[in-house]
Every structure is written in C-alpha cells, then in structure tokens.
C-alpha positions in Angstrom: -134.3 -5.1 -155.5 -133.8 -1.4 -154.8 -131.4 -0.8 -152.0 -132.5 1.4 -149.0 -131.4 5.0 -149.1 -129.5 5.8 -145.9 -129.6 9.4 -144.6 -127.9 10.6 -141.4 -130.9 10.2 -139.1 -133.2 7.8 -141.0 -133.3 5.2 -143.7 -135.8 5.1 -146.7 -136.7 1.8 -148.1 -137.8 2.2 -151.7 -138.2 -1.3 -153.1 -142.0 -1.1 -153.4 -142.4 2.3 -155.0 -141.9 3.4 -158.6 -140.5 6.8 -157.6 -137.1 6.5 -155.8 -135.5 9.0 -153.5 -134.3 11.8 -155.8 -132.6 15.2 -155.7 -136.0 17.1 -156.2 -137.5 15.7 -153.0 -134.4 16.2 -150.9 -134.0 19.8 -152.2 -137.6 20.5 -151.3 -137.4 18.9 -147.9 -134.3 20.9 -147.1 -135.3 24.2 -148.7 -138.8 24.7 -147.3 -138.9 27.2 -144.4 -139.9 26.2 -140.9 -139.4 29.7 -139.5 -143.1 30.0 -138.6 -142.9 26.9 -136.4 -145.8 25.0 -138.0 -147.8 22.6 -135.7 -149.4 20.8 -138.6 -147.7 19.7 -141.8 -149.1 17.9 -144.9 -147.0 16.2 -147.6 -149.0 15.6 -150.8 -147.9 12.6 -152.8 -145.6 11.0 -150.2 -143.9 8.5 -152.5 -141.4 7.0 -150.0 -142.1 9.5 -147.2 -138.7 11.1 -147.6 -139.9 14.8 -147.4 -142.1 14.1 -144.3 -139.2 12.4 -142.6 -136.9 15.3 -143.4 -139.5 17.7 -141.9 -139.8 15.5 -138.8 -136.1 15.7 -138.4 -136.1 19.5 -138.9 -139.1 20.5 -136.8 -141.1 19.9 -133.6 -144.4 19.8 -135.5 -146.8 17.4 -133.6 -148.8 16.4 -136.7 -147.0 15.5 -139.9 -149.6 13.9 -142.3 -148.9 12.5 -145.7 -151.3 11.5 -148.5 -150.4 8.9 -151.1 -152.6 7.5 -153.9 -150.5 4.5 -155.0 -151.1 1.6 -152.6 -147.5 0.2 -152.8 -146.0 3.7 -152.2 -148.5 4.2 -149.3 -147.4 0.9 -147.6 -143.7 1.9 -148.2 -144.3 5.3 -146.6 -146.1 3.8 -143.6 -143.2 1.3 -143.0 -140.6 4.1 -143.4 -142.5 6.2 -140.9 -142.8 3.4 -138.4 -139.1 2.6 -138.6 -138.0 6.2 -138.0 -137.5 8.0 -134.6 -140.6 10.1 -135.2 -143.2 7.4 -135.9 -145.5 9.0 -133.2 -145.8 12.2 -135.2 -146.0 10.8 -138.8 -149.2 9.5 -140.4 -150.0 8.5 -144.0 -153.4 8.4 -145.7 -154.1 6.1 -148.7 -156.3 8.4 -150.9 -156.3 10.8 -153.8 -155.4 14.3 -152.8 -158.7 15.6 -154.3 -160.7 13.3 -151.9 -158.4 14.1 -149.0 -158.7 17.9 -149.5 -162.5 17.7 -149.8 -162.8 15.7 -146.6 -160.4 17.9 -144.6 -162.1 21.1 -145.7 -165.5 19.7 -144.8 -164.1 19.1 -141.3 -162.8 22.7 -141.4 -159.3 21.5 -140.5 -156.2 23.3 -141.9 -152.5 22.8 -142.1 -149.8 25.4 -141.2 -147.4 24.1 -143.8 -148.2 22.1 -147.0 -145.4 20.6 -149.2 -145.6 18.7 -152.5 -143.2 17.3 -155.0 -146.0 16.9 -157.6 -146.3 14.9 -160.8 -144.4 16.6 -163.6 -144.7 15.5 -167.1 -147.6 15.8 -169.4 -149.4 12.8 -170.8 -147.5 12.7 -174.1 -144.4 11.4 -172.3 -146.1 8.6 -170.4 -144.2 5.3 -170.0 -145.4 1.7 -169.9 -145.3 1.6 -166.1 -148.7 2.5 -164.6 -147.3 3.2 -161.1 -144.5 5.3 -162.4 -147.0 7.2 -164.5 -149.2 7.8 -161.5 -146.2 9.1 -159.5 -144.7 11.3 -162.3 -147.3 12.5 -164.7 -149.8 15.2 -164.3 -152.7 13.0 -165.4 -153.2 11.7 -161.8 -153.0 15.2 -160.2 -153.3 18.3 -162.4 -151.7 21.5 -161.2 -155.2 23.0 -161.0 -156.4 20.3 -158.7 -153.3 20.5 -156.5 -153.5 24.3 -156.1 -157.3 24.3 -155.6 -157.0 21.6 -152.9 -154.1 23.5 -151.2 -156.1 26.7 -151.1 -159.0 24.9 -149.3 -156.9 23.4 -146.4 -154.0 25.8 -145.9 -154.4 27.9 -142.8 -154.8 31.6 -143.2 -151.2 32.3 -142.2 -149.9 29.0 -143.7 -147.3 28.4 -146.4 -147.2 26.0 -149.4 -143.9 24.8 -150.8 -143.3 22.9 -154.0 -140.8 22.1 -156.7 -141.7 22.1 -160.4 -139.9 22.2 -163.8 -138.7 25.8 -164.5 -140.6 25.7 -167.8 -143.9 25.2 -165.9 -143.2 28.1 -163.5 -145.2 30.9 -165.3 -148.2 28.7 -165.8 -148.1 27.4 -162.2 -148.0 31.0 -160.8 -151.0 32.0 -162.9 -153.0 29.0 -161.5 -151.9 29.8 -158.0 -153.0 33.4 -158.3 -156.5 32.3 -159.3 -156.6 30.3 -156.0 -155.4 33.4 -154.0 -152.0 31.9 -153.5 -149.2 34.4 -153.9 -145.5 33.7 -154.5 -143.3 34.6 -151.6 -140.0 33.0 -152.5 -138.5 31.4 -155.6 -135.2 29.5 -155.9 -134.2 28.5 -159.5 -132.0 25.4 -159.7 -129.3 24.5 -162.2 -127.3 21.2 -162.3 -124.1 23.2 -163.0 -123.0 26.7 -164.0 -123.4 26.1 -167.7 -126.6 24.0 -167.7 -130.1 25.4 -168.2 -132.3 26.3 -165.2 -134.1 22.9 -164.5 -136.3 23.4 -161.5 -138.1 26.1 -159.5 -138.5 25.8 -155.8 -141.6 27.9 -154.9 -143.1 29.2 -151.7 -146.7 30.6 -151.5 -149.1 32.1 -149.0 -152.4 34.0 -149.0 -150.5 37.2 -148.3 -149.1 39.4 -151.1 -145.5 40.4 -150.3 -142.2 41.3 -152.0 -140.9 38.2 -153.7 -137.5 36.8 -152.5 -135.5 35.4 -155.5 -132.5 33.2 -155.3 -130.6 30.6 -157.3 -128.8 27.3 -156.6 -126.2 25.5 -158.6 -125.8 21.8 -157.5 -122.4 20.8 -158.9 -119.2 22.5 -160.1 -118.1 19.2 -161.7 -119.4 15.6 -161.6 -120.0 14.7 -157.9 -118.2 18.0 -156.9 -120.9 19.8 -155.1 -121.2 23.6 -154.5 -120.9 25.1 -151.1 -124.6 26.2 -151.3 -125.8 22.7 -152.1 -123.7 21.2 -149.3 -124.9 23.7 -146.8 -128.5 23.0 -147.8 -128.3 19.2 -147.6 -125.5 18.4 -145.2 -127.9 17.6 -142.3 -129.3 14.7 -144.4 -126.8 13.2 -146.8 -124.3 10.8 -145.3 -121.4 12.0 -147.4 -121.9 15.7 -147.2 
C-alpha cells in the first residue's frame, strides 16, 4: 500500500497508480509561469493529478482539465481532485492525448496554458509492469505526437511547459520548431553541484523571442536543499 503524499494545501493518494509523486512533477508544477493569468489550463498525462492540483493552488483559472490514458491513474486523479479544495475547477478525461487533442481541435477550443510531465524512456528500457511502461515510456505518447497535439489546441498567445531528460533537449526543440513552437525559457536541473545536468524545464509559445536561460541545483548534500529549490517548492512541501 502506497502512503498518501501530503502537501501543505492538499493530499495526493497514489495507491492505484504506477507513477508516484516525484520531484519532476513538483518541479514542473512550481516552475511553470502563471504571469499571463490563464483562464484555461490542460495537464497532459495527469498520473495522480499533482500538477493540476498545484496549478489550482497557484492560480484562479476557472478551467483546469487533465487527460489520463491509464484507467487506474484516471480514477486516482478524479478522487484526488474531488478531495481537494478546488474540485469545482478540476476535471479529468480518460482518453489518449491524441484522441483528446483531435476532439478539442475539431470543437475549435484552445487552452491558455498546457503542461505535461511526459513519458521519458525509449522502448529498450521497458519494464515488466505494463502500467508503469505506459506512464513512463515514450511508446504510449511519442514526443512528436505530444507536440503536434499541443500545437493544435494551444491558444495563439498560450504557453506550453514541460520537463524532459536533458539528453533529449536538442531533439525535443527540433520537433517543437516543426510545430511552430518556440523556446521561451529553459531551466537545466542538477541533483547537486557535481552531478550531471539531469532534466530540462522548458517553456514554449508560438512567438519567437529571446530565450531566458537559468539553472537549478536541488541539493548541497543529501536532504540539504539549496535556497533556490526551497524558494521554488516551499508553498507545497510540508517540510520546506
């Protein structure tokens, strides 16, 4: 039995889903900018719903939709939404993102902000667990499909935020550009000062602009967090 993950303003139950609350999702939920005051938000691949819940805590957006393919994860997300203070603004769809994006674009609807902590690893590393594979491997949602779908349903002034392995960054930017999505901001994340860059937090829009580049180191020592990391996550983690 997986214990619930308690944040300052909400709790995430995660006993039904293969992908538990992790640093990547929390980083993305805390880092993505809400400075344009989005009215409509979409979380692709909700997992437990943690990113949607963080964005509900951080914003006044009236519509925060999530889409989740795995049925158990979908049910978990719905339950976590209903048990939060923002249940009236949160809604999850049980569908593949490809189906969802097609349907939304046919209805000519768009989102002001789209966020995704997408599947990462390529097929050669797949594990025995089918649900974990679906959550964590690119076979269920290729980067091409993700970016093509985003480009269909992102509003003309909207922003797309994601977190990917640093080694995938150049490839991801190339695919994004073919979908007219241009990098606005990048933050490269290291576990500690001496470790390799592990993740890239990326922000895109349809507008070409000067790219803002930053970096983030999570720890100075084991469980000794940097000031930057504390400042980014302190509104969420209980012990920050």
